[in-house]
C-alpha positions in Angstrom: 85.2 86.8 119.0 86.5 89.4 116.6 90.0 89.7 118.0 92.7 87.1 118.9 93.0 88.8 122.4 89.4 88.4 123.2 89.5 84.8 121.9 92.4 83.9 124.0 90.9 85.5 127.1 87.7 83.5 126.8 89.6 80.3 126.1 91.5 80.6 129.3 88.2 79.8 131.0 88.0 76.6 129.0 91.5 75.2 129.6 92.4 76.7 133.0 91.0 75.1 136.1 91.0 77.9 138.6 88.1 80.1 139.5 86.8 81.7 136.3 86.0 85.0 137.9 89.5 85.3 139.4 91.2 84.5 136.1 89.2 87.0 134.1 89.7 89.8 136.6 93.4 89.1 136.7 93.6 89.4 133.0 91.8 92.8 133.1 94.3 94.0 135.7 97.2 93.0 133.5 95.8 95.0 130.6 95.3 98.2 132.7 98.3 98.2 134.9 100.9 95.9 133.3 103.3 98.8 132.6 103.4 100.1 136.1 103.3 97.4 138.7 105.0 94.1 139.3 102.6 93.0 142.0 98.8 93.7 141.6 95.8 93.3 143.8 92.5 94.0 142.1 89.6 95.4 144.0 87.2 93.4 141.8 88.5 89.9 142.2 86.4 87.8 144.6 89.2 85.8 146.3 92.2 87.4 148.0 94.5 87.0 145.0 97.8 88.7 144.3 99.1 88.7 140.7 102.9 88.6 140.4 104.1 89.6 136.9 107.3 88.8 135.1 108.4 92.4 135.9 108.5 91.6 139.6 110.5 88.4 138.9 113.3 90.4 137.4 113.9 92.3 140.6 115.9 89.5 142.2 118.3 86.8 141.1 115.2 84.6 140.8 117.0 81.5 139.5 114.0 79.2 140.2 110.4 79.3 141.5 111.4 78.9 145.2 113.5 82.1 144.8 110.8 84.1 143.1 109.2 85.4 146.3 112.0 87.3 147.9 110.3 90.6 147.1 106.7 89.5 147.9 105.5 89.8 151.5 102.7 87.2 151.1 105.2 84.4 151.0 107.9 83.6 153.6 111.1 82.1 152.3 113.5 80.1 154.5 116.3 77.7 154.1 115.2 74.1 154.9 118.6 72.9 156.1 122.3 73.7 156.4 123.5 71.6 153.5 121.3 71.5 150.4 120.8 75.3 149.9 117.1 74.5 149.3 114.6 77.2 150.0 111.3 76.4 151.6 108.2 78.6 151.3 105.5 79.2 153.8 102.0 80.8 153.5 100.0 81.9 156.5 102.8 80.3 158.6 102.3 76.9 157.1 104.9 75.0 155.0 104.4 74.2 151.3 102.7 70.8 151.7 99.6 72.8 152.9 99.7 75.0 149.8 98.3 73.8 146.5 101.1 74.5 144.1 100.0 74.3 140.4 101.5 75.0 137.0 98.9 76.3 134.7 96.4 74.9 137.1 97.7 71.3 137.1 99.0 70.2 140.6 102.8 70.2 140.2 104.8 70.2 143.5 103.3 67.4 145.5 104.2 64.0 146.8 107.8 63.0 146.0 108.7 66.5 144.7 107.7 68.4 147.9 111.2 68.9 149.2 112.9 70.1 146.0 110.2 70.6 143.4 110.1 74.4 143.7 113.7 74.5 142.3 112.7 72.6 139.2 111.0 75.5 137.5 113.4 78.2 136.2 112.4 81.8 136.9 112.8 82.9 133.3 110.1 80.4 132.2 107.5 82.1 134.3 105.0 84.6 132.8 103.1 85.3 136.0 102.2 83.8 139.4 98.8 84.0 141.1 98.9 83.8 144.9 95.5 83.1 146.6 95.3 83.2 150.4 93.0 80.8 152.2 91.2 77.7 150.9 91.3 77.7 147.1 88.8 76.7 144.5 87.1 73.3 144.6 87.8 73.1 140.8 91.5 72.5 141.7 91.0 69.7 144.2 90.6 69.1 147.9 94.2 69.4 149.2 94.5 73.2 149.5 94.5 74.4 153.1 96.5 77.7 153.5 96.3 78.8 149.9 97.2 78.2 146.3 100.2 79.3 144.1 99.6 79.0 140.4 102.4 79.6 137.9 101.7 80.5 134.3 104.5 79.8 131.9 105.3 82.0 128.9 102.9 81.2 126.0 104.3 80.3 122.6 101.9 82.5 120.7 103.0 85.6 122.6 106.7 84.8 123.0 109.7 86.4 121.1 111.9 84.4 118.8 114.9 84.3 121.1 115.7 85.0 124.8 119.1 84.4 126.5 119.8 84.9 130.2 123.2 84.2 131.6 124.0 84.3 135.4 126.9 83.8 137.7 127.4 84.4 141.4 130.2 84.5 144.1 129.1 81.1 145.3 130.3 79.5 142.1 126.8 79.0 140.7 126.3 79.6 137.0 123.2 79.4 134.9 122.2 79.7 131.3 118.6 80.0 130.1 117.7 80.1 126.4 114.2 80.3 124.9 113.6 79.6 121.2 110.2 80.4 119.8 108.7 79.9 116.3 105.3 80.6 114.9 104.8 77.6 112.7 101.6 78.9 111.1 98.8 81.4 111.8 97.3 78.8 114.2 100.4 76.9 115.6 103.4 78.2 117.6 106.1 76.3 119.5 108.7 77.1 122.2 111.8 75.3 123.3 113.1 76.3 126.8 116.6 75.0 127.7 117.9 75.6 131.2 121.2 74.5 132.7 122.9 75.4 136.0 125.9 74.2 137.9 127.7 74.9 141.2 131.4 74.1 140.6 133.3 74.9 143.8 133.0 74.0 147.5 132.3 76.8 149.9 132.6 76.7 153.7 132.1 80.2 155.0 131.7 79.3 158.6 134.7 76.9 158.8 132.7 73.9 160.2 134.1 71.5 157.6 130.8 71.2 155.7 129.8 72.7 152.4 127.4 75.6 152.8 125.8 74.8 149.4 125.9 71.6 147.4 127.9 70.9 144.3 125.4 70.2 141.6 124.2 70.5 138.1 120.8 70.6 136.4 119.5 70.2 132.9 115.9 71.2 132.3 114.2 71.2 128.9 110.6 71.8 127.9 109.0 71.9 124.5 105.6 73.7 124.3 103.1 73.7 121.5 100.1 76.0 121.3 97.2 75.9 118.9 94.6 78.6 118.6 91.8 78.9 116.0 89.5 81.9 116.7 87.1 80.8 113.8 86.5 77.3 115.2 86.6 78.1 118.9 89.3 75.5 119.7 92.6 76.0 121.6 95.1 73.5 122.8 98.5 73.2 124.6 101.0 70.3 124.5 104.0 70.3 126.9 106.9 67.8 127.2 109.6 68.3 129.8 112.7 66.4 130.9 114.7 67.4 134.0 117.8 65.9 135.5 119.2 67.3 138.8 122.2 66.2 140.7 123.4 67.4 144.1 126.4 66.5 146.3 126.9 67.9 149.7 128.5 67.1 153.1 132.0 67.4 154.4 134.7 69.1 152.3 136.8 66.0 152.2 133.9 63.7 151.1 134.5 61.8 147.9 131.4 59.8 146.8 133.4 57.3 144.8 135.4 56.5 147.9 133.2 57.4 150.9 129.5 56.7 149.9 127.6 55.0 152.7 130.8 54.7 154.9 131.9 56.4 158.0 135.1 57.8 156.5 133.5 61.2 155.8 129.9 62.3 155.9 128.3 63.0 152.6 125.1 63.1 150.6 123.9 62.8 147.0 120.5 63.6 145.8 119.9 62.7 142.2 116.5 63.3 140.6 115.2 62.6 137.1 111.8 63.7 136.0 109.7 63.4 132.8 106.4 65.3 132.4 103.8 65.4 129.7 100.6 67.5 129.8 97.9 68.6 127.4 95.0 71.1 127.4 92.1 71.1 125.0 89.5 73.8 125.2 86.4 74.8 123.2 84.4 78.0 123.5 80.9 77.8 122.0 80.9 80.1 119.0 77.4 81.5 119.6 77.7 81.5 123.4 81.1 82.9 124.4 80.2 82.6 128.1 80.1 78.8 127.7 83.2 76.6 127.4 84.5 73.1 128.0 88.0 72.1 128.7 89.9 68.8 129.2 93.3 68.7 130.9 95.6 65.7 131.3 99.1 65.4 132.9 101.5 62.5 133.4 104.7 62.7 135.4 107.5 60.2 136.3 109.6 61.4 139.2 112.6 59.3 140.3 114.8 60.4 143.2 117.8 58.3 144.4 119.5 59.7 147.5 121.4 59.1 150.6 122.3 61.2 153.6 125.3 59.9 155.5 124.2 56.3 156.3 120.5 57.0 155.7 119.2 56.0 152.3 116.0 57.4 150.8 114.7 56.5 147.4 111.3 57.4 146.0 109.8 57.0 142.5 106.4 58.5 141.8 104.3 57.9 138.7 101.3 60.2 138.5 98.4 60.8 136.2 96.0 63.7 136.6 92.9 64.4 134.5 90.3 67.2 134.8 87.2 67.9 132.8 85.4 71.2 133.3 82.3 72.9 131.9 81.7 76.6 132.3 78.4 78.3 131.6 75.8 80.7 133.1 72.4 80.5 134.7 69.9 82.9 133.1 72.5 85.7 132.7 76.2 86.5 133.2 75.6 87.5 136.8 75.2 83.8 137.6 78.0 81.6 136.4 78.9 78.1 137.3 81.7 75.6 136.7 81.2 71.8 137.1 83.2 68.8 136.2 85.1 65.6 137.1 88.7 64.9 137.9 90.8 61.8 138.5 94.2 61.4 140.2 96.5 58.4 140.3 99.8 58.1 142.2 102.0 55.1 142.4 104.8 55.4 144.9 107.8 53.1 145.1 109.4 54.4 148.3 112.2 53.0 150.4 113.4 54.4 153.7 116.7 52.6 154.4 115.5 48.9 154.2 111.9 49.6 154.8 109.5 49.4 151.8 106.7 51.9 152.3 105.4 51.8 148.7 101.7 52.4 148.0 99.2 53.4 145.4 96.8 56.3 145.9 93.9 57.2 143.6 90.9 59.4 143.8 87.9 60.4 141.7 85.8 63.5 142.4 83.0 65.7 141.1 82.7 69.4 141.8 80.2 72.3 141.3 81.1 76.0 141.8 78.6 78.8 141.6 79.6 82.4 141.1 77.4 85.5 141.7 78.8 88.8 140.6 76.6 92.0 140.3 79.5 93.8 138.6 79.2 96.5 141.2 79.8 95.9 144.9 79.0 92.3 145.8 80.2 88.9 144.6 80.7 85.4 146.0 81.9 82.0 145.0 80.3 79.0 146.6 81.7 75.6 145.8 81.6 72.0 146.9 83.1 68.7 145.8 82.6 65.1 146.6 85.5 62.7 146.4 86.3 59.1 146.8 90.0 58.3 147.7 91.2 54.7 148.3 92.8 55.8 151.6 90.9 58.8 152.7 87.4 57.4 151.9 84.4 59.4 150.8 84.3 63.0 151.9 82.8 66.4 151.1 84.8 69.6 150.6 83.0 73.0 150.9 84.6 76.4 150.0 83.3 80.0 150.1 84.8 83.3 149.0 82.9 86.6 149.5 83.8 90.1 148.3 82.1 93.4 149.2 83.1 96.9 148.1 81.7 99.1 150.9 82.8 102.4 149.4 85.1 103.7 146.6 88.5 102.1 146.3 87.8 99.7 149.2 87.2 95.9 149.3 86.3 93.6 152.1 86.8 89.8 151.6 85.9 86.7 153.6 86.7 83.1 152.9 86.2 79.7 154.6 87.0 76.2 153.5 88.0 72.7 154.4 91.0 70.8 153.2 92.1 67.2 153.4 95.3 65.5 152.5 97.6 62.5 152.9 100.8 63.6 154.5 103.9 62.2 152.8 105.9 62.3 156.0 109.2 61.1 154.6 109.3 63.0 151.3 108.2 66.2 153.1 110.8 66.0 155.9 113.9 64.8 154.0 116.0 67.5 155.7 115.7 65.3 158.9 117.5 62.4 157.2 120.7 64.6 157.4 120.8 64.0 161.2 121.3 61.3 163.7 117.6 61.3 164.6 115.7 58.0 164.6 112.4 58.1 162.7 109.5 56.6 164.7 105.9 56.4 163.7 103.9 56.0 166.9 100.4 55.3 165.4 99.8 52.2 163.3 96.1 52.1 162.6 95.9 54.7 159.9 96.1 54.1 156.2 99.0 56.5 155.4 102.2 55.2 157.0 99.9 54.2 159.9 98.6 57.7 160.3 95.2 59.2 159.5 94.5 61.9 156.9 95.2 65.6 157.8 92.0 67.7 158.0 91.9 71.4 158.5 89.5 74.4 158.3 90.7 77.8 157.2 88.9 81.1 157.8 90.1 84.5 156.6 89.1 88.1 156.6 90.8 90.8 154.5 90.3 94.6 154.0 92.1 96.8 151.4 91.8 100.5 150.9 93.4 102.5 148.1 93.8 106.3 148.7 95.8 109.4 147.9 98.6 110.3 150.4 99.8 113.9 149.9 98.9 113.6 146.3 100.6 110.2 145.8 99.0 106.8 145.4 98.9 104.5 148.4 97.1 101.5 149.7 96.9 99.5 152.9 95.7 96.0 153.6 95.0 94.0 156.7 94.6 90.2 156.5 93.7 87.8 159.3 93.5 84.1 158.7 93.1 81.1 161.1 93.7 77.5 160.4 92.3 74.9 162.7 93.4 71.3 162.4 90.9 68.6 163.2 93.7 66.1 162.6 97.4 66.5 161.8 100.3 64.3 161.1 102.5 65.8 163.9 106.2 66.0 163.2 107.7 66.1 166.7 111.2 67.4 167.1 110.4 68.8 170.6 110.6 65.5 172.5 114.2 64.5 172.0 117.2 65.7 169.8 117.8 62.0 169.0 114.4 61.3 167.6 111.7 62.6 165.2 108.3 61.3 166.1 105.3 61.1 163.8 101.8 60.7 165.3 98.2 61.8 164.9 97.3 65.0 166.7 95.9 64.5 170.2 94.8 68.0 171.2 94.9 71.3 169.4 96.9 72.6 166.5 96.2 76.0 165.0 97.8 78.8 163.0 96.8 82.5 163.3 98.2 84.8 160.7 97.9 88.6 160.8 99.5 90.8 158.1 99.5 94.6 157.7 100.6 96.1 154.4 101.3 99.7 153.5 102.4 100.7 150.0 103.2 104.2 148.8 104.3 105.8 145.6 106.7 108.3 147.2 107.4 110.1 143.9 106.9 109.1 140.4 108.8 105.8 139.7 109.8 105.5 143.4 107.7 103.0 145.2 107.8 101.8 148.8 106.3 98.4 149.9 106.1 97.5 153.6 104.5 94.7 155.6 104.3 93.5 159.2 103.4 89.9 160.0 102.4 88.3 163.2 102.1 84.5 163.6 100.6 82.6 166.5 101.1 78.9 165.5 101.0 76.2 168.2 100.6 72.5 168.4 100.0 70.1 171.3 102.9 67.6 171.4 103.2 64.6 173.7 105.7 66.7 175.7 103.6 69.8 175.9 102.3 72.7 173.8 104.9 74.7 171.8 105.0 77.3 169.1 105.8 75.8 165.7 109.6 75.3 165.5 111.6 77.6 163.2 108.8 80.0 162.7 109.3 83.7 163.6 106.4 85.2 165.5 107.1 88.7 164.2 108.4 89.7 160.8 108.9 93.0 159.1 109.4 93.5 155.3 110.4 96.5 153.3 111.0 97.0 149.6 112.0 100.1 147.7 112.2 100.2 143.9 113.1 103.1 141.6 113.3 103.3 137.9 114.6 106.2 135.8 112.6 107.6 132.9 113.1 105.6 129.7 115.2 107.6 127.3 116.4 107.1 123.7 116.4 103.5 122.5 114.9 102.2 125.7 117.8 103.1 128.0 117.0 102.9 131.7 118.3 102.3 135.2 116.4 100.2 137.7 117.2 99.9 141.5 115.7 97.6 144.0 116.4 97.1 147.7 114.7 94.6 150.1 115.0 94.4 153.9 113.6 91.5 156.0 113.6 91.4 159.8 112.7 88.2 161.6 112.0 87.9 165.3 113.0 85.1 167.6 112.0 81.5 166.6 111.2 78.5 168.7 114.0 76.0 168.3 113.7 72.2 168.5 114.7 70.6 171.8 118.4 70.1 172.3 118.4 70.2 176.1 119.7 66.6 176.6 122.7 67.1 174.2 126.2 67.8 175.6 126.7 71.4 176.4 128.6 72.3 173.3 125.8 70.9 171.1 122.9 72.6 172.8 121.0 75.5 171.4 118.8 78.0 173.3 115.0 77.6 173.3 114.7 80.6 171.0 116.9 81.9 168.2 118.1 85.6 168.2 116.3 88.1 165.9 118.2 89.2 162.8 117.7 91.0 159.5 118.9 90.5 155.9 119.3 92.9 153.0 119.1 92.2 149.2 119.7 94.7 146.4 119.9 94.7 142.6 120.8 97.3 139.9 119.7 96.8 136.3 121.0 98.7 133.4 118.8 98.5 130.2 120.8 99.5 127.1 118.0 98.9 124.7 114.7 97.0 124.3 116.8 93.9 123.5 119.8 94.0 126.0 120.3 94.6 129.7 122.7 93.6 132.4 122.1 93.3 136.2 124.2 93.0 139.3 123.0 92.4 142.8 123.7 91.0 146.3 121.9 88.8 148.8 122.5 88.9 152.5 124.5 92.1 152.1 124.8 92.5 155.9 126.6 89.1 156.0 124.4 87.7 158.8 124.9 84.0 159.3 123.8 81.4 161.8 126.4 80.9 164.5 126.1 77.1 164.7 124.3 75.7 161.7 125.5 72.1 161.9 125.3 70.5 165.4 127.9 67.8 166.1 130.0 68.8 163.0 133.1 67.4 164.6 131.5 63.9 164.9 128.9 63.6 162.1 128.2 59.9 162.9 127.6 60.7 166.5 124.3 61.0 168.4 124.1 64.8 168.3 124.6 65.4 164.6 121.9 67.6 163.1 121.8 69.9 160.0 118.1 70.6 160.1 117.9 73.3 162.8 118.4 76.3 160.5 116.8 79.6 161.4 119.0 82.0 159.4 121.3 82.1 156.4 124.2 79.7 156.4 126.0 81.2 153.4 127.2 84.8 154.0 127.2 87.6 151.4 126.5 86.5 147.9 126.9 88.8 144.9 125.8 88.0 141.3 125.7 89.4 137.8 123.9 88.5 134.6 122.7 89.6 131.3 119.5 89.3 129.3 119.4 89.4 125.5 116.3 89.3 123.2 115.5 89.1 119.6 112.1 90.5 119.0 
């Protein structure tokens, strides 16, 4: 280890708990192509992994993690309801609870934070995002079903002394991000990230009497410390974070001091306070750089107090996560392995109106993952883990990823794996509290709210070919994935518009996902990115088999980016345009509502357009302006029963399109290097 870069690269294996091969290949890709592409897919990585760099995150407003995927066709972004402005992500057609979402390979958005947790990580904090389709690594746990999203935050040792980002938009949302960084010594560095945002005015673009976006404010602070000692082989990270988020939504005339939990006006408040602490300690053996050991710990305290009209929902989650991993080789570096133990503890104090549904979950598991890589054409990762969970019992989780390069600039991948999880049915479906629906759990014999654990198998096949098209670089990819549920906690909004039913799957539930990508460098610095996605997702409900509600069967995506040549003092123009088309979507059943509060069985198709222009004045200062939903498409009737919000037809959860119309924004970025 003769250079700090080599040292840090190897130590990532010790302190990061994703697949070692994927991480190392991703780092190689960053080194080779970092100046050219914001989204990278290596031909050498075993799993189907896309690396999203900070360059890509600057192409949109990207105020938080949930809004970081607008220019990425691998992730679908939708609004979860008509009131909170919360964006929900989907992968392979399945919602975020089926995705393992981690921050520096520690599970982060889970349990109580499923509904709003993606909005708790500001976009400016993010250094890169790794998106893996299909079942993830057994090193990271047993819950991943459709994929994994791992976020890497900016590292103190590589950060600049000062970064400032100011943002404001036509929806009266304002943000300020400041990063302070200091190198304390040749081995220690620290960063302080401070984020604040607020929405200060009420907006009702569709004149239904309800705010389209909530009033709110958030304070988010994190202090990071990094230690790196190339001579000794030790590296460590310490993180402390505090976050306070407050939202108020509902009717324009709602005053929480006067109207809370009354029928004067309908309103809602969602207040969340969160404290996180995490640590990583890693050691690379000085005489054996292929061998490392890492120990990772994380504690979080998440407290949400909320009400939706007359419905009250309060949840407090205290969690502890620990992971010990050892990496080494068998005989030579063609044969690598990772093994270790992890422990998870979750204490929930959860109250749904007057019902106490509190519980304690804990699990302990051991894993082993073997990687074969001939450094030429063929590699595979075979892993398995055995876990004991106090509610799910003892179970085995197998995972397999295979990569083959059949010819030059081509890669064929296959993956298969099993996932198991406890569905937090109330935390994951909070949007349904903002309705007149009655919550009913039909099964009572299971150990999670009366339900059994969710179990699913995921299989996937992917092929990528890079080539020259009339002298320009191009690539095309075809992905097909299928998820089969052995059991599922069915969320049934197809039986009645006055109910939401929860029960164990009795029949079939599956998700087929087909994606075709074509990317082309039209001319130097002008890039085209396109994708078509087809989803066949169906579930057997007690009232029949239906396509998954609020999921478009057909989607088209297009993105064009152009950057001028960098001239004197770093001056440059950057242009970005994104177009999304969504086909018709199955809507929840409203057939028994009065005529004026009925919706058709399927939504109309529609498209949205986003654009941004960035002017870089120097290597330290730039401004940007942009617009979202430039075509001003909005859902015709986003709030059912708006004229009688305490009546039997009130529902804000049936949202298939934007509620807020055109939104324009501007901002600046300033750096001291």
